[in-house]
KEGUFI-789268 format. One record per residue (C-alpha): residue number from 0; residue in three letters; x, y, z. Coordinates in nm, 2 decimals, decimal comma. Layout:
BEGIN
[NUM; ALA; [X; Y; Z]] ...
% end
This chain:
BEGIN
[0; MET; [12,73; -3,11; 12,48]] [1; ASN; [12,68; -2,74; 12,49]] [2; TRP; [12,71; -2,58; 12,83]] [3; GLY; [12,68; -2,21; 12,89]] [4; ARG; [12,85; -2,01; 13,16]] [5; VAL; [12,69; -1,76; 13,41]] [6; GLU; [12,86; -1,47; 13,58]] [7; ASN; [12,91; -1,67; 13,90]] [8; SER; [13,11; -1,93; 13,71]] [9; LEU; [12,85; -2,20; 13,78]] [10; THR; [12,71; -2,37; 13,47]] [11; ARG; [12,37; -2,27; 13,34]] [12; VAL; [12,19; -2,54; 13,17]] [13; ALA; [11,88; -2,34; 13,08]] [14; PRO; [11,72; -2,02; 13,22]] [15; GLY; [11,69; -2,08; 13,59]] [16; VAL; [11,86; -2,42; 13,58]] [17; PHE; [12,22; -2,47; 13,70]] [18; ILE; [12,47; -2,74; 13,77]] [19; VAL; [12,57; -2,70; 14,14]] [20; GLY; [12,76; -3,02; 14,21]] [21; GLY; [12,95; -3,30; 14,03]] [22; PRO; [13,28; -3,47; 14,00]] [23; ASP; [13,46; -3,16; 13,87]] [24; LEU; [13,29; -2,92; 14,09]] [25; SER; [13,23; -3,06; 14,44]] [26; ASP; [13,37; -3,42; 14,47]] [27; PRO; [13,48; -3,69; 14,24]] [28; ARG; [13,23; -3,93; 14,40]] [29; ASP; [12,93; -3,70; 14,33]] [30; CYS; [12,67; -3,73; 14,05]] [31; LEU; [12,59; -3,41; 13,86]] [32; CYS; [12,35; -3,21; 14,08]] [33; TYR; [12,10; -2,96; 13,93]] [34; LEU; [11,92; -2,67; 14,08]] [35; VAL; [11,59; -2,54; 13,93]] [36; VAL; [11,51; -2,18; 14,05]] [37; GLY; [11,15; -2,06; 14,07]] [38; SER; [11,00; -1,74; 14,19]] [39; GLN; [10,87; -1,90; 14,51]] [40; ALA; [11,08; -2,22; 14,55]] [41; ARG; [11,42; -2,36; 14,46]] [42; LEU; [11,44; -2,73; 14,38]] [43; LEU; [11,78; -2,92; 14,42]] [44; VAL; [11,78; -3,24; 14,21]] [45; ASP; [12,02; -3,48; 14,39]] [46; CYS; [12,29; -3,39; 14,64]] [47; GLY; [12,60; -3,60; 14,58]] [48; ALA; [12,77; -3,86; 14,80]] [49; GLY; [12,78; -3,67; 15,12]] [50; PRO; [13,12; -3,53; 15,20]] [51; SER; [13,06; -3,23; 14,98]] [52; ALA; [12,70; -3,15; 15,10]] [53; ALA; [12,80; -2,81; 15,24]] [54; ARG; [12,99; -2,72; 14,92]] [55; ILE; [12,69; -2,81; 14,70]] [56; LEU; [12,47; -2,60; 14,93]] [57; GLU; [12,71; -2,31; 14,89]] [58; PHE; [12,70; -2,34; 14,51]] [59; ALA; [12,31; -2,37; 14,51]] [60; THR; [12,28; -2,06; 14,73]] [61; GLU; [12,52; -1,87; 14,51]] [62; ALA; [12,32; -1,96; 14,20]] [63; ALA; [11,98; -1,88; 14,35]] [64; GLY; [12,05; -1,62; 14,60]] [65; ALA; [11,90; -1,83; 14,87]] [66; PRO; [11,92; -2,19; 14,99]] [67; PRO; [11,71; -2,47; 14,82]] [68; THR; [11,37; -2,51; 14,96]] [69; HIS; [11,33; -2,87; 14,83]] [70; LEU; [11,56; -3,16; 14,76]] [71; ALA; [11,42; -3,40; 14,52]] [72; LEU; [11,61; -3,73; 14,49]] [73; THR; [11,60; -3,93; 14,17]] [74; HIS; [11,69; -4,25; 14,37]] [75; ALA; [11,86; -4,36; 14,69]] [76; HIS; [12,21; -4,44; 14,56]] [77; ILE; [12,49; -4,29; 14,77]] [78; ASP; [12,63; -4,06; 14,49]] [79; HIS; [12,28; -3,90; 14,45]] [80; ALA; [12,14; -3,91; 14,80]] [81; GLY; [12,44; -3,94; 15,03]] [82; GLY; [12,43; -3,57; 15,12]] [83; ALA; [12,05; -3,56; 15,20]] [84; ALA; [12,08; -3,58; 15,58]] [85; GLU; [12,34; -3,30; 15,59]] [86; LEU; [12,15; -3,08; 15,35]] [87; LYS; [11,83; -3,13; 15,56]] [88; ARG; [12,03; -3,02; 15,87]] [89; LEU; [12,20; -2,72; 15,71]] [90; ALA; [11,92; -2,59; 15,49]] [91; ASP; [11,60; -2,74; 15,65]] [92; CYS; [11,48; -2,81; 15,30]] [93; GLN; [11,20; -3,06; 15,23]] [94; VAL; [11,35; -3,40; 15,12]] [95; LEU; [11,14; -3,58; 14,86]] [96; ILE; [11,19; -3,94; 14,72]] [97; HIS; [10,98; -4,22; 14,57]] [98; ALA; [10,82; -4,45; 14,82]] [99; GLU; [11,00; -4,75; 14,66]] [100; ASP; [11,35; -4,61; 14,73]] [101; ALA; [11,25; -4,44; 15,06]] [102; PRO; [11,34; -4,74; 15,29]] [103; VAL; [11,69; -4,74; 15,14]] [104; LEU; [11,75; -4,38; 15,26]] [105; ALA; [11,57; -4,43; 15,59]] [106; GLN; [11,78; -4,73; 15,68]] [107; GLY; [12,10; -4,62; 15,54]] [108; ASP; [12,12; -4,95; 15,35]] [109; ALA; [12,48; -4,98; 15,24]] [110; LEU; [12,41; -5,26; 14,98]] [111; ARG; [12,10; -5,12; 14,80]] [112; SER; [12,24; -4,76; 14,81]] [113; ALA; [12,58; -4,88; 14,67]] [114; ALA; [12,75; -4,71; 14,96]] [115; ASN; [12,98; -5,01; 14,99]] [116; TRP; [13,10; -4,94; 14,63]] [117; TYR; [13,22; -4,60; 14,75]] [118; GLY; [13,35; -4,69; 15,09]] [119; LEU; [13,10; -4,45; 15,24]] [120; LYS; [12,81; -4,46; 15,48]] [121; LEU; [12,46; -4,34; 15,40]] [122; ALA; [12,33; -4,13; 15,68]] [123; PRO; [11,98; -4,25; 15,75]] [124; LEU; [11,71; -4,00; 15,68]] [125; GLU; [11,32; -4,02; 15,68]] [126; ALA; [11,20; -3,83; 15,38]] [127; ASP; [10,95; -3,55; 15,42]] [128; GLY; [10,73; -3,66; 15,14]] [129; PHE; [10,70; -3,93; 14,87]] [130; LEU; [10,71; -3,86; 14,50]] [131; LYS; [10,48; -4,04; 14,26]] [132; ASP; [10,43; -4,05; 13,89]] [133; GLY; [10,24; -3,75; 13,76]] [134; ASP; [10,31; -3,53; 14,07]] [135; GLU; [10,37; -3,17; 13,99]] [136; LEU; [10,60; -2,95; 14,20]] [137; ASP; [10,50; -2,58; 14,17]] [138; LEU; [10,81; -2,35; 14,19]] [139; GLY; [10,60; -2,04; 14,15]] [140; ASP; [10,44; -1,83; 13,86]] [141; GLY; [10,34; -2,15; 13,67]] [142; GLN; [10,68; -2,31; 13,67]] [143; ILE; [10,60; -2,68; 13,72]] [144; VAL; [10,83; -2,97; 13,75]] [145; ARG; [10,66; -3,29; 13,67]] [146; VAL; [10,76; -3,62; 13,83]] [147; ILE; [10,80; -3,93; 13,61]] [148; HIS; [10,84; -4,27; 13,77]] [149; THR; [11,11; -4,45; 13,59]] [150; PRO; [11,18; -4,79; 13,75]] [151; GLY; [11,46; -5,00; 13,62]] [152; HIS; [11,78; -4,88; 13,76]] [153; THR; [11,62; -4,90; 14,10]] [154; PRO; [11,24; -4,96; 14,18]] [155; GLY; [11,19; -4,61; 14,30]] [156; SER; [11,39; -4,42; 14,03]] [157; VAL; [11,23; -4,10; 13,90]] [158; ALA; [11,30; -3,84; 13,64]] [159; PHE; [11,18; -3,47; 13,63]] [160; TYR; [11,05; -3,27; 13,34]] [161; CYS; [11,02; -2,89; 13,34]] [162; PRO; [10,97; -2,63; 13,07]] [163; CYS; [11,23; -2,37; 13,15]] [164; GLY; [11,28; -2,06; 12,95]] [165; GLY; [11,10; -2,22; 12,65]] [166; ALA; [11,32; -2,53; 12,66]] [167; ARG; [11,18; -2,87; 12,76]] [168; VAL; [11,44; -3,00; 13,02]] [169; LEU; [11,45; -3,36; 13,13]] [170; PHE; [11,64; -3,45; 13,44]] [171; GLY; [11,71; -3,82; 13,38]] [172; GLN; [11,99; -3,90; 13,62]] [173; ASP; [12,09; -4,26; 13,58]] [174; ILE; [11,95; -4,34; 13,23]] [175; HIS; [12,26; -4,54; 13,16]] [176; GLY; [12,23; -4,77; 13,45]] [177; PRO; [12,42; -4,97; 13,59]] [178; PHE; [12,20; -5,26; 13,68]] [179; SER; [12,24; -5,50; 13,96]] [180; PRO; [12,02; -5,74; 14,16]] [181; ALA; [12,15; -5,57; 14,47]] [182; PHE; [11,97; -5,26; 14,35]] [183; GLY; [11,65; -5,43; 14,27]] [184; SER; [11,72; -5,35; 13,89]] [185; ASP; [11,48; -5,47; 13,63]] [186; LEU; [11,58; -5,42; 13,26]] [187; ASP; [11,23; -5,47; 13,13]] [188; ASP; [11,10; -5,20; 13,35]] [189; TRP; [11,39; -4,98; 13,25]] [190; ARG; [11,32; -5,02; 12,88]] [191; GLU; [10,96; -4,92; 12,93]] [192; SER; [11,08; -4,62; 13,14]] [193; MET; [11,32; -4,51; 12,86]] [194; GLU; [11,03; -4,53; 12,60]] [195; LYS; [10,83; -4,31; 12,83]] [196; LEU; [11,11; -4,05; 12,84]] [197; LEU; [11,15; -4,06; 12,46]] [198; GLU; [10,78; -3,97; 12,43]] [199; LEU; [10,86; -3,63; 12,60]] [200; LYS; [11,07; -3,52; 12,32]] [201; ALA; [11,29; -3,31; 12,55]] [202; ASP; [11,51; -3,04; 12,42]] [203; ILE; [11,77; -3,08; 12,69]] [204; LEU; [11,87; -3,38; 12,89]] [205; ALA; [12,05; -3,32; 13,22]] [206; GLU; [12,20; -3,67; 13,30]] [207; GLY; [12,36; -3,76; 13,62]] [208; HIS; [12,70; -3,88; 13,49]] [209; TYR; [12,73; -3,82; 13,12]] [210; GLY; [12,65; -3,45; 13,13]] [211; VAL; [12,40; -3,23; 12,94]] [212; PHE; [12,27; -3,32; 12,60]] [213; ARG; [12,11; -3,08; 12,35]] [214; PRO; [11,92; -3,03; 12,11]] [215; ALA; [11,63; -3,28; 12,10]] [216; GLN; [11,80; -3,50; 11,84]] [217; GLU; [12,10; -3,55; 12,07]] [218; VAL; [11,87; -3,63; 12,37]] [219; GLU; [11,69; -3,90; 12,16]] [220; ALA; [12,02; -4,03; 12,03]] [221; PHE; [12,17; -4,07; 12,38]] [222; ILE; [11,86; -4,26; 12,52]] [223; ARG; [11,83; -4,48; 12,21]] [224; GLY; [12,20; -4,55; 12,24]] [225; GLN; [12,15; -4,67; 12,60]] [226; LEU; [11,86; -4,89; 12,49]] [227; ASN; [12,07; -5,05; 12,21]] [228; ALA; [12,35; -5,11; 12,45]] [229; HIS; [12,13; -5,32; 12,68]] 
% end
């Protein structure tokens, strides 16, 4: 792992890409949360388990100079989506999720969101829009974030792919799993999803719990290592 620092002390993953939440930054229960800053929009990828939502918003605003305009959820698990309702209330950002995981968020499903694992409650929230494979989120001046449907961990898991400052950045949050019938996990779907991600030949992988991997050889090694482990 090779993380760079920026003047505001937040971690810069690539030009315009920052870590704004995580176990060592916002709350031990949070996944790593990433911010992609464009000229016209600011995309927050995941938002932690909930109690630290205001803190993550503070870090995101510090990194970008303005609050996020969009919150894109990789899936509906509590450590990734628990802060969505509060972020929506505080920042009035557009909340986006895949349709397969949207009911978990809308219903505050404690089992399928793994909220019961954390002893937390998932605040119900109706998403503003649904992500689907191949969607392109335009952050301005040609900076495009592409949506990749990656079912397996959950039916509605997605990854995001964005060329940032000449580097191909892949936001693949729960590449490692875990897998459970309670989540609707499917290992065969997951393996196909991982092969799809390998085809991207990303230079940087921003994972949800293991951190940031670079260069491309390290990205490939991590994904293949997970495939070999399952």
